[in-house]
C-alpha positions in Angstrom: -0.1 53.5 8.5 0.4 50.0 10.1 1.8 47.2 7.9 -1.2 45.2 6.6 1.0 42.2 5.9 0.2 42.4 2.1 2.6 40.3 0.1 5.1 41.9 -2.3 5.0 41.0 -5.9 7.5 38.7 -7.7 10.9 40.4 -8.0 12.2 41.3 -11.5 15.4 39.4 -11.0 16.4 36.2 -9.2 16.7 37.5 -5.7 18.6 36.2 -2.7 16.5 35.1 0.3 14.2 32.4 1.4 11.3 31.6 -0.9 8.3 29.3 -0.5 6.7 27.2 -3.3 3.7 24.9 -3.3 2.3 22.0 -5.4 -0.3 19.3 -5.0 1.2 16.0 -3.9 -0.4 12.6 -3.8 -2.4 13.4 -0.7 -2.3 17.1 -0.1 -0.4 20.3 -0.7 3.4 19.9 -0.6 5.4 23.0 0.5 9.1 23.5 -0.3 11.6 26.2 0.9 14.3 27.4 -1.5 17.1 29.5 -0.3 18.8 31.7 -2.9 22.3 33.0 -2.3 24.5 34.9 -4.7 22.0 34.3 -7.4 22.1 30.5 -7.1 20.3 27.7 -5.3 21.8 27.4 -1.8 19.4 25.0 -0.1 16.2 23.2 -0.8 14.0 21.8 2.0 10.6 20.2 2.0 8.6 21.9 4.8 5.5 19.9 4.5 4.7 16.6 2.8 1.5 14.8 3.8 1.9 12.0 1.3 2.0 8.3 2.2 4.3 7.6 5.2 7.2 5.6 4.0 6.7 6.4 0.4 6.1 10.1 -0.1 7.8 11.1 3.2 10.9 9.1 2.2 11.0 10.3 -1.4 10.4 14.0 -0.8 13.7 14.9 0.9 15.6 12.5 -1.6 14.1 14.4 -4.5 15.0 17.8 -3.0 18.6 16.7 -2.5 18.8 15.5 -6.1 17.7 18.8 -7.4 20.0 20.8 -5.2 23.0 18.6 -5.9 22.6 18.9 -9.7 21.1 22.4 -9.7 18.7 20.8 -12.2 14.9 20.4 -12.1 15.1 17.6 -14.6 16.8 15.0 -12.4 15.2 11.5 -12.3 12.2 11.1 -10.0 12.5 8.8 -7.0 11.2 5.5 -8.4 8.4 4.1 -6.3 7.2 7.7 -5.5 6.7 9.4 -8.9 3.8 11.6 -7.8 5.5 13.0 -4.8 8.7 13.5 -6.8 6.9 15.5 -9.4 5.2 17.5 -6.6 8.7 18.4 -5.1 9.9 19.5 -8.6 6.8 21.6 -9.0 7.0 23.2 -5.6 10.7 24.0 -6.1 9.8 25.4 -9.5 7.1 27.6 -7.9 9.6 28.9 -5.3 12.2 29.7 -8.0 9.6 31.7 -9.9 8.5 33.4 -6.7 12.1 34.5 -6.3 12.1 36.0 -9.8 14.1 33.2 -11.3 13.9 31.8 -14.8 13.1 28.0 -14.8 15.1 27.5 -18.0 18.3 28.3 -16.0 17.6 25.2 -13.9 16.1 22.9 -16.6 19.2 21.2 -17.9 17.7 18.0 -19.2 18.1 14.5 -17.9 21.6 13.4 -17.1 23.2 10.4 -18.7 23.7 7.3 -16.5 27.1 7.5 -14.9 28.1 3.9 -15.5 28.3 1.3 -12.9 30.6 -1.5 -11.7 30.7 -5.2 -11.8 30.5 -6.9 -8.4 30.7 -10.4 -7.2 29.3 -11.1 -3.7 29.1 -14.3 -1.6 26.5 -14.4 1.2 24.4 -16.9 3.2 21.1 -15.5 1.9 20.2 -13.3 -1.0 16.7 -11.7 -1.2 15.0 -10.3 -4.2 12.7 -7.5 -3.1 12.8 -5.3 0.1 9.1 -5.2 0.7 7.1 -6.5 3.7 8.2 -10.2 3.5 11.8 -9.3 2.5 12.4 -6.9 5.3 10.9 -9.2 8.0 13.0 -12.1 6.7 16.2 -10.1 6.4 16.0 -8.9 10.0 15.2 -12.3 11.3 18.1 -13.9 9.3 20.5 -11.2 10.5 19.5 -11.7 14.1 20.5 -15.4 13.5 23.9 -14.4 12.4 23.4 -15.0 8.7 25.1 -12.7 6.1 22.3 -11.1 4.0 22.0 -8.9 0.9 18.6 -7.5 -0.4 18.1 -6.2 -3.9 15.4 -3.6 -4.4 14.6 -2.4 -7.9 13.0 0.9 -6.7 14.8 3.8 -5.0 13.0 3.2 -1.8 12.1 0.0 0.1 8.7 -1.2 1.3 6.8 -2.4 -1.7 3.1 -2.5 -0.7 3.8 -2.2 3.0 3.4 1.6 3.5 0.1 1.4 1.5 -1.4 -1.0 4.1 -3.8 0.0 6.7 -5.0 -3.3 8.2 -4.8 -4.5 11.7 -2.3 -7.2 12.6 -3.3 -10.7 13.5 -2.1 -11.1 17.1 -3.8 -14.3 18.5 -2.1 -15.3 21.7 0.5 -12.7 21.6 1.7 -11.2 24.9 0.4 -7.9 23.7 -3.1 -9.3 23.3 -3.0 -11.5 26.4 -2.2 -8.4 28.5 -5.2 -6.7 27.1 -7.5 -9.8 27.5 -6.7 -10.4 31.2 -8.5 -13.7 31.2 -11.4 -12.6 29.0 -10.7 -15.0 26.2 -14.2 -16.4 26.2 -15.6 -13.0 25.3 -14.0 -12.8 21.8 -12.8 -15.7 19.6 -10.1 -13.4 18.1 -8.2 -13.8 21.4 -7.2 -17.3 20.5 -5.8 -19.2 17.5 -8.6 -21.7 17.6 -11.2 -19.0 17.7 -9.6 -17.1 14.7 -9.4 -20.3 12.7 -13.0 -21.1 13.5 -14.0 -17.7 12.1 -11.9 -18.2 9.0 -13.5 -21.6 8.3 -16.8 -20.0 7.8 -15.5 -18.4 4.6 -14.2 -21.5 2.8 -15.4 -22.0 -0.7 -16.0 -25.8 -1.1 -14.8 -26.1 -4.7 -11.5 -24.4 -3.8 -10.9 -26.3 -0.5 -8.1 -28.8 -1.2 -7.6 -29.7 2.4 -11.1 -30.7 3.7 -11.3 -27.6 6.0 -7.9 -28.2 7.6 -6.6 -24.8 6.4 -2.8 -25.6 6.8 -1.6 -22.3 5.5 -3.8 -20.1 7.7 -3.1 -22.4 10.6 0.7 -21.9 10.1 0.1 -18.1 10.0 -2.0 -18.0 13.2 0.4 -20.4 14.9 3.1 -17.8 14.3 1.1 -14.5 14.5 1.5 -14.0 18.3 5.2 -14.7 18.1 5.6 -12.3 15.3 3.7 -9.5 17.1 5.8 -9.9 20.3 9.0 -10.0 18.2 8.1 -6.7 16.5 6.9 -5.1 19.7 10.0 -6.3 21.6 12.4 -4.7 19.1 10.6 -1.4 19.3 8.0 -1.4 16.5 5.0 0.6 17.9 1.4 -0.6 18.2 -1.7 1.4 18.9 -2.8 0.5 22.4 -5.5 -2.2 22.5 -8.7 -1.2 24.3 -8.2 2.5 23.7 -10.3 2.6 20.5 -13.4 0.4 20.3 -13.4 0.5 16.5 -10.2 -1.5 16.5 -11.6 -4.4 18.5 -8.9 -6.8 19.7 -6.7 -6.6 16.7 -3.8 -4.1 17.1 -2.9 -1.6 14.5 0.7 -0.4 14.0 1.1 2.9 15.7 -0.1 5.6 15.4 -3.3 3.8 14.3 -5.6 2.7 11.5 -4.7 4.4 8.2 -2.3 6.8 10.0 0.9 5.5 8.4 1.8 2.9 11.0 2.9 0.4 8.3 5.1 3.0 6.7 6.8 3.8 10.1 7.3 0.1 10.7 8.9 -0.2 7.3 11.3 2.7 8.0 12.2 0.9 11.3 12.9 -2.4 9.6 15.0 -0.7 6.9 17.1 0.9 9.6 17.4 -2.3 11.6 18.7 -4.2 8.5 21.6 -1.7 8.3 22.2 -1.7 12.1 22.5 -5.5 12.0 25.0 -5.5 9.2 22.8 -6.2 6.3 22.8 -4.4 3.0 20.0 -3.2 0.7 21.1 -2.5 -2.9 18.6 0.0 -4.3 17.6 0.7 -8.0 18.9 -2.8 -8.8 16.7 -5.5 -10.3 17.2 -9.2 -10.0 17.2 -10.6 -13.5 18.1 -14.3 -13.2 18.5 -17.1 -10.7 21.6 -19.3 -10.8 21.3 -23.1 -10.6 23.7 -25.9 -10.5 23.5 -29.1 -12.6 21.1 -30.7 -10.1 18.7 -27.7 -10.3 19.6 -26.3 -6.9 19.4 -22.5 -6.8 22.9 -21.2 -5.9 22.6 -17.4 -6.3 21.3 -14.7 -8.6 22.2 -12.0 -11.1 21.1 -8.4 -10.8 21.4 -5.2 -12.8 21.5 -1.7 -11.5 19.9 1.3 -13.1 23.4 2.8 -13.4 24.6 -0.1 -15.4 26.1 -2.0 -12.4 26.0 -5.8 -12.5 25.9 -8.1 -9.5 26.8 -11.8 -9.4 25.8 -13.2 -6.1 26.6 -16.7 -4.7 24.2 -17.7 -1.9 23.3 -20.8 0.1 19.7 -19.7 -0.1 17.7 -17.3 -2.3 14.4 -15.8 -1.2 11.9 -14.3 -3.7 10.0 -11.4 -2.1 9.4 -9.3 -5.2 5.6 -8.9 -4.8 2.8 -9.7 -7.2 2.2 -8.6 -10.8 -0.6 -6.0 -10.7 1.6 -3.5 -12.5 2.3 -5.9 -15.4 -0.5 -5.7 -18.0 0.8 -8.6 -20.0 0.7 -11.0 -17.0 -2.7 -9.6 -16.0 -4.0 -10.4 -19.5 -2.5 -13.9 -19.3 -3.7 -14.9 -15.8 -6.7 -12.6 -15.2 -8.0 -11.9 -18.7 -11.3 -10.5 -17.4 -9.4 -7.8 -15.6 -7.1 -6.8 -18.5 -9.0 -3.6 -19.3 -8.6 -2.1 -15.8 -5.7 -0.1 -14.4 -4.5 -1.4 -11.0 -3.8 1.1 -8.2 -0.8 -0.8 -6.8 2.8 -0.6 -5.7 4.7 0.2 -9.0 7.2 -2.5 -8.3 4.5 -5.2 -8.6 5.7 -6.4 -12.0 5.9 -10.1 -11.6 9.5 -10.9 -12.4 9.9 -13.0 -9.2 7.1 -15.3 -10.3 8.7 -15.7 -13.8 12.1 -16.5 -12.3 10.6 -18.9 -9.9 8.8 -20.7 -12.7 12.0 -20.8 -14.8 13.8 -22.5 -11.8 11.1 -25.2 -11.7 8.4 -23.7 -9.4 4.7 -24.0 -10.0 2.1 -21.3 -9.8 -1.4 -21.5 -8.2 -4.5 -19.5 -7.3 -4.5 -17.6 -10.6 -7.7 -16.2 -12.0 -9.7 -15.9 -8.8 -12.0 -12.9 -8.2 -10.1 -9.7 -7.2 -11.3 -7.1 -4.8 -11.2 -3.3 -5.2 -11.0 -0.3 -3.0 -12.2 3.3 -3.7 -10.0 6.0 -5.1 -10.9 9.5 -6.0 -11.3 10.4 -9.7 -9.1 13.4 -8.7 -9.6 17.0 -9.6 -6.0 17.5 -8.1 -4.1 15.4 -10.7 -3.6 12.2 -8.7 -5.8 9.4 -7.5 -6.1 9.4 -3.7 -7.1 6.2 -1.9 -10.3 6.4 0.1 -10.7 2.7 1.0 -12.0 3.4 4.5 -14.4 6.3 3.6 -17.4 4.1 4.2 -16.3 3.8 7.8 -15.3 7.4 8.5 -18.0 9.2 6.4 -21.6 8.0 6.8 -23.2 7.9 3.4 -24.1 5.9 0.3 -22.3 5.1 -2.9 -24.2 5.4 -6.2 -23.5 4.5 -9.8 -23.6 6.6 -13.0 -27.4 6.9 -12.8 -27.5 7.8 -9.1 -28.7 4.3 -8.0 -27.2 2.2 -5.2 -25.8 -1.2 -6.3 -24.7 -3.2 -3.3 -23.8 -3.5 0.4 -20.5 -1.7 0.9 -20.5 -2.4 4.6 -20.6 -6.2 4.5 -18.4 -7.0 1.5 -16.5 -3.8 0.7 -13.8 -4.9 -1.6 -15.7 -7.7 -3.3 -18.8 -5.6 -3.9 -16.8 -2.7 -5.3 -14.8 -5.0 -7.7 -18.0 -6.6 -9.0 -19.6 -3.1 -9.2 -16.8 -1.8 -11.4 -17.0 -4.8 -13.8 -20.8 -4.6 -14.1 -21.5 -2.5 -17.2 -24.9 -1.6 -15.8 -23.2 0.8 -13.3 -21.9 2.9 -16.2 -18.3 3.0 -15.0 -18.8 6.2 -12.8 -19.4 6.3 -9.1 -20.2 8.9 -6.4 -20.0 8.8 -2.7 -22.8 10.9 -1.1 -22.7 12.4 2.4 -24.0 15.4 4.3 -22.6 18.1 6.6 -22.1 15.6 9.4 -20.2 13.3 7.0 -18.0 16.2 5.9 -17.1 16.9 9.5 -16.2 13.3 10.3 -14.2 13.1 7.0 -12.0 15.8 8.3 -11.5 14.2 11.7 -13.0 10.9 12.6 -13.1 10.4 16.4 -14.1 6.7 16.3 -11.2 5.7 14.1 -8.9 8.5 15.4 -7.8 9.4 11.9 -7.6 12.6 9.9 -6.2 11.1 6.7 -9.1 12.3 4.5 -9.0 15.9 5.7 -7.4 16.8 2.3 -10.4 15.9 0.3 -12.0 19.3 0.5 -8.8 21.2 -0.3 -8.2 18.8 -3.2 -11.7 19.5 -4.4 -12.4 15.8 -4.5 -15.2 16.4 -2.0 -17.6 19.0 -3.6 -20.6 20.7 -2.0 -23.9 21.1 -3.9 -26.6 23.4 -2.6 -29.3 20.8 -3.2 -29.8 17.2 -4.3 -31.5 18.6 -7.4 -28.5 20.7 -8.3 -26.1 17.7 -7.8 -28.3 15.5 -9.9 -28.4 18.0 -12.7 -24.7 18.8 -12.6 -23.5 15.2 -12.5 -26.3 13.7 -14.6 -27.6 11.4 -11.9 -31.3 11.0 -12.7 -32.1 8.5 -10.0 -30.2 10.3 -7.2 -33.2 12.1 -5.6 -35.3 8.9 -5.5 -32.3 6.9 -4.1 -31.7 9.3 -1.2 -35.4 9.4 -0.4 -35.6 5.6 -0.3 -32.5 5.4 1.7 -33.7 8.0 4.3 -37.0 6.2 4.6 -35.2 3.0 5.6 -32.9 5.0 8.0 -35.8 6.7 9.8 -37.7 3.3 10.1 -34.6 1.6 11.5 -34.8 -1.1 8.9 -32.4 -2.8 6.5 -32.4 -1.6 2.9 -32.8 -3.9 -0.1 -29.1 -4.8 0.0 -29.2 -6.0 3.6 -27.3 -2.9 4.9 -28.1 -2.2 8.5 -27.9 0.8 10.8 -28.3 3.2 7.9 -27.2 6.8 8.4 -29.9 9.4 7.7 -28.6 11.9 5.1 -29.7 15.5 6.0 -30.1 17.5 2.8 -31.3 20.7 4.2 -28.0 22.4 3.6 -27.3 20.5 0.4 -25.0 17.4 0.0 -21.3 16.7 -0.4 -20.2 14.3 -3.2 -16.9 12.6 -3.8 -16.4 11.4 -7.4 -14.7 8.1 -7.1 -13.9 4.8 -8.8 -13.2 1.3 -7.5 -9.7 0.3 -8.3 -8.2 -3.2 -8.3 -5.0 -3.2 -6.3 -3.3 -6.6 -6.2 -3.1 -10.1 -7.8 -3.6 -13.1 -5.6 -2.0 -15.8 -7.8 1.7 -16.7 -7.6 4.3 -19.3 -6.7 3.3 -22.5 -4.9 5.0 -22.8 -1.5 4.7 -25.1 1.5 3.9 -23.7 5.0 7.6 -23.0 5.5 8.1 -21.0 2.4 9.9 -23.5 0.2 9.0 -23.0 -3.5 7.3 -26.1 -4.8 7.4 -27.8 -8.2 4.2 -29.0 -10.0 4.5 -32.4 -8.2 4.9 -30.7 -4.8 8.6 -31.1 -4.2 10.8 -28.2 -3.0 13.1 -26.4 -5.4 16.4 -26.8 -3.5 17.7 -23.5 -2.3 14.7 -21.4 -3.3 12.2 -19.8 -1.0 9.4 -17.3 -1.4 7.0 -15.2 0.7 4.5 -12.4 0.2 2.5 -11.5 -2.9 5.0 -13.3 -5.1 3.2 -16.5 -3.8 -0.4 -17.5 -4.3 -2.7 -16.1 -1.6 -2.4 -17.9 1.7 -6.1 -17.8 2.1 -6.8 -18.9 -1.4 -4.4 -21.9 -1.0 -6.8 -23.1 1.8 -9.9 -22.4 -0.2 -10.9 -19.1 1.3 -11.2 -15.7 -0.6 -8.2 -13.4 -0.2 -8.3 -11.2 2.9 -5.1 -10.6 4.9 -2.2 -10.2 2.5 -0.2 -8.0 4.9 -0.4 -10.5 7.8 0.5 -13.3 5.3 3.6 -11.4 4.0 4.8 -10.6 7.6 4.2 -14.1 9.0 5.5 -16.0 6.0 8.5 -13.7 5.8 9.2 -14.8 9.4 8.4 -18.5 8.7 10.6 -18.5 5.6 13.5 -17.0 7.5 13.1 -19.7 10.2 13.1 -22.4 7.5 16.2 -21.0 5.9 18.0 -20.9 9.3 17.0 -24.5 9.9 18.0 -25.7 6.4 21.4 -24.0 6.5 
């Protein structure tokens, strides 16, 4: 008889060989390979990790190496990537069990900290936080010949950067000019003046302190072309303009929208910091700023997770620690109406940079403004998966706990979702409804050239129901049938719906419907330190705190400083990281 390929059962004893284990990660199934030799762990390798580029993909091999080195499943997770770390642990555990092993043999408990050292360092510039702004600034400072040290409290760098999917403002960059070939009149986004004219339409009069001058956004767009060409020139990849009509004239970091480009760029910048002679100190939190008798910031103190202490003397200190969305106490203080909600944010967004800046004399601004939200799954797989772009890749509608629509997701995605979550009338439960065509484009969207959401079916976050009636009964959505009927009537008539949504997709229910249980999640804070357009931290009376600089989410939103609602935090962090570095270079 030919071999049918049927798998053998689990051996009775821990057996030498190569064994495969699986577990659900943050995005999709994570697969690990464990080699057993002489009854012990000989190697551990992650064969597949589809988790966030620059977070999960960085942490997975680190976690595997920790387990192998200690021969212990109970090693510390990689901070900043807890879900992926747990998935690696579970996949290795699965492989050990498949090999006939006893998990108790490799469950030795958490190790005690080894004890660190006390170090004193003198540099030109010390940075607190190796996120977007910190990495950009560090590379620019190193290029200018400055000695630099960055402290990062997590085990991996990047902060919010790998979680970002947005395009990059590139007005008047060489990259964009080569694409435009003289067609600047066709699209205002080709020029700084055109971009600023677009931004001026969104100013909120009561928040506009500068009579429409928008100094902070002007500084950002004055720099944006230079920044893009600088990144492109050093080798950071961009998706080719003109290839994909959905991207317009705004380039995305390669390989494209929501395909991990920001994570790849983060990895590139981390590598470049080291190549230029800089140092990133991981798992080490900045705890205090040092000041002289005149109030000038002269350095910082930091503490490592292993007990190490750092006393740093610096000519300039840059705060790039991010916002405070992961700090419930600060949320309750500055955004009390959001205190009951969990934020889906970078875990390092705990606000200590803002507190240290205030203690050094800095002011805060833009607190308490309206916050936006993006969609996440209410996961069947054990972790929330971000689906912020689902409304673009997957034609459909979003309904509330009764099965009714509640806003225009296309025109004001994040604002509409944030308000929808806070509106008690929506019942705190949400469902994205699509059909078979939507299922197909969810798995691979040709327009946006992305397949990020292909895992939704395997995770069982996207579930098929044989009929609308079945879905309505199973999920207790009494208005769902009427909602879909009304929506389809508008779609067939080619008219707007009651929320002003245009070009409505017809939902074909002949073969049932697909539903994603989801929840809007807030993801950042927009209040923070007051800075000028060069990144100097400002006091309440608008004077710079000598020696202290800041950029990124540790600062008040660049748009909100000008009186516009928050929009482009990633661009602001990159551009103001660059502008801050230029200011430090000039001041030193």
